[in-house]
Structure formats: structure tokens, C-alpha cells
N, C-alpha and C positions, 0 to 999 in steps of 0.2 A: 504494500500500500504506500502511496506517495505521502511523504510527511510534509504537511503544510505549516508545521510549527518550526520556524527557523532556529536551528540549534548550532549553527556554525559561527566561528569567530567570537566565542564567548569566553569569559574568564574561566580558567580551569577551577573546578570545584565551587563555582559561584553559589550553588545551591546550599552550601554549608554556611553561608553568610546570613545575618539577620535579614528578614524579608524587607525591612525598611532600607537596606543598603543595596538592593538590587536595582539595576537599570531597568527601564521599561522593556527592553528586549529580553533581558534575563528573566524578568517576571513572566512574560509570555512563554518563554522556553521551559519554565518550571512545570507547565501543564503536561500531563502524561497522555492526553488525548483520549481518555477513556469514555467520555460522554456522560458519565454518571451525574455530573452536576446539572445536566439538562433533563434529568428525570423529574417528573412532577412529584412533589412531596406533600404529605399531609402532616400537620402539626397539631398535636393534642393541646387544646386551649388551656386545659387544667394543669397538665404536667410539663408542657413544653417539649415532650418527646416528639421526635421527627420520624416519620415513616416514609420510606422510599416506595415508589410504585414503579411498575414496568411501563408506565405511560410517559412517552417522550414528549418534550416540548414540541410545539408545532413546527419549529425551525430545525429540529434535530434530524440530521441525516443518519439513520442507523446503519448505513453501510460504511460510511467514513467515520462515524462517531464525532462529527463536527457540526457546528452551527452553519446552516445554509446561508445566513446573512450576518456573520459575526460582527463585522464593523458597524452595521446599522441595526442590530438586533433590537435595540430599545424602541425603534420606530415601529417594529412589528409586534413586539412583546414588551409593553411598557413596564410590566412587573419584573422583567429580567433584571437580575442584580449584576452590576459590573463590579467584579471583585478587584480590590486594590490593597496595597500594603496598609492603607489607613483604615479600611473597614474589615479586614480579615478577622480581627479579634472579635467583632460583633457577629460575624456571619459564619465562622468556622463550624459552629455546632450543627449546621444543616448541610455541610459538605460531606461527601462520602468519607468513611474512615480511612480509605486508602489515598485520599486526595493529597497531592504533594503540598499544596498551599496549607491545608489543615495540619498535616504532619509537621511541616517546618514551623508553623505558628506554635505548635505544641512542643517544639524543640526536639522532635523525633527525626530520624534519618529517612531518606527516600527508600522505598522498597527495592529489592534487588532487581526486579523486572522493569523498573522505570527506564525510559529511553535515555535519560542522561547518564545512567549507570551502565547500561548495556551497550550504548552507541547504536542501537537498532530501533528505528522509529516504529517497528511493528511489534516490539517486545510486550507492550501492554496487552494487545490483542492475543498474542501467542501465549501469554500467561493466563488467559481467561479473565482478564481484569477490565475488559471493555463491554459496552452495551451492544456491540455489533450483532445484529440479527435477532435480538430478542425483545425489542421494545414494541409497544403498541402505540399507534398514532393517537395523539391527543383528541383529534376530531372524531375518532371512532368510538369513544367512550364518554357517556354522560358523566358529568362531574359527580353526580349523586352515587355513581357506581365505582368511583376510584378506589374505595376501600377494598373492593374485590380484587384489586391488582397490587396490593401491598406485597413487598418482597423483603427479605432480610437486608439489614444495613449493608450497603455495597461499599 
């Protein structure tokens, strides 16, 4: 699969730096391309617990695990959150447990299968860590039925 996340000409080991010290290009390169952040989630209003569903955002391409309109996604999905070093602390709780942004925010290392560790842009998919091929399109499921599509934390 073609890697559309530019990972060339970056500082060696930049991912070990505090997130606030990353350049914009390094920040983007931290993404493993799994697509899990684009799964619709349900949050229990009483407990704050977040439940992931198999339902992909209307812009998620589940073949590439990428947003079909990444640069302009807020125009199409106003509720889409733009993750930044400034807001990661408030948002990390609803990111997948394997997310590099969440892991680094928690002071944890990247997983062994992460493309920055392996040098292989397809390593996320090869490790079974992407949403490739198993999501359901948002427009195919009534919002009242989303609970039927809850999956384990991804």
C-alpha cells in the first residue's frame, strides 16, 4: 500500500521527544495510519467510558484507512477533532489504546509494529492493527443502532 504519510527526512528518533517539541511534519508522521481514530465512538454520559464501534466516519476510506478529505475534513464533518500537541491531553482518552499520539502523551513507547519503528508503511496493517476491510459505513446504520456495533477498545 502506498504510504501517504511523509516519513522521510525527519529527525532520527523524533518520536521519543515530548509531543510539544515536534515539528508539524513530525507530528503528522507520528500517525500509524490505522484509521481507528475515524471510528465512531459512543461515550457513556454517566461514566465517561468510551466505546468504539465498527462504524467508520463518512470520510473514512476503509481500504486505505485514510480520510478521503483530510485537509478539508472539518468542512464535511464539523465535529471532527483536529488533534494537536495542545489538545492531546484533553482528547487522548477517546483515542485508541494503540494510538501513537495517546501512547506518547502517556509517556509510553511506540509499539513494535509502528511504521516509524519498522520502516515499513504497511506494518500497521500487517500486524492486524488497522481498520482495513472491517468497518461499516456511517450512512448504512441508524444512529439509534450504533450500540449494536460496539467493539473492544482498539
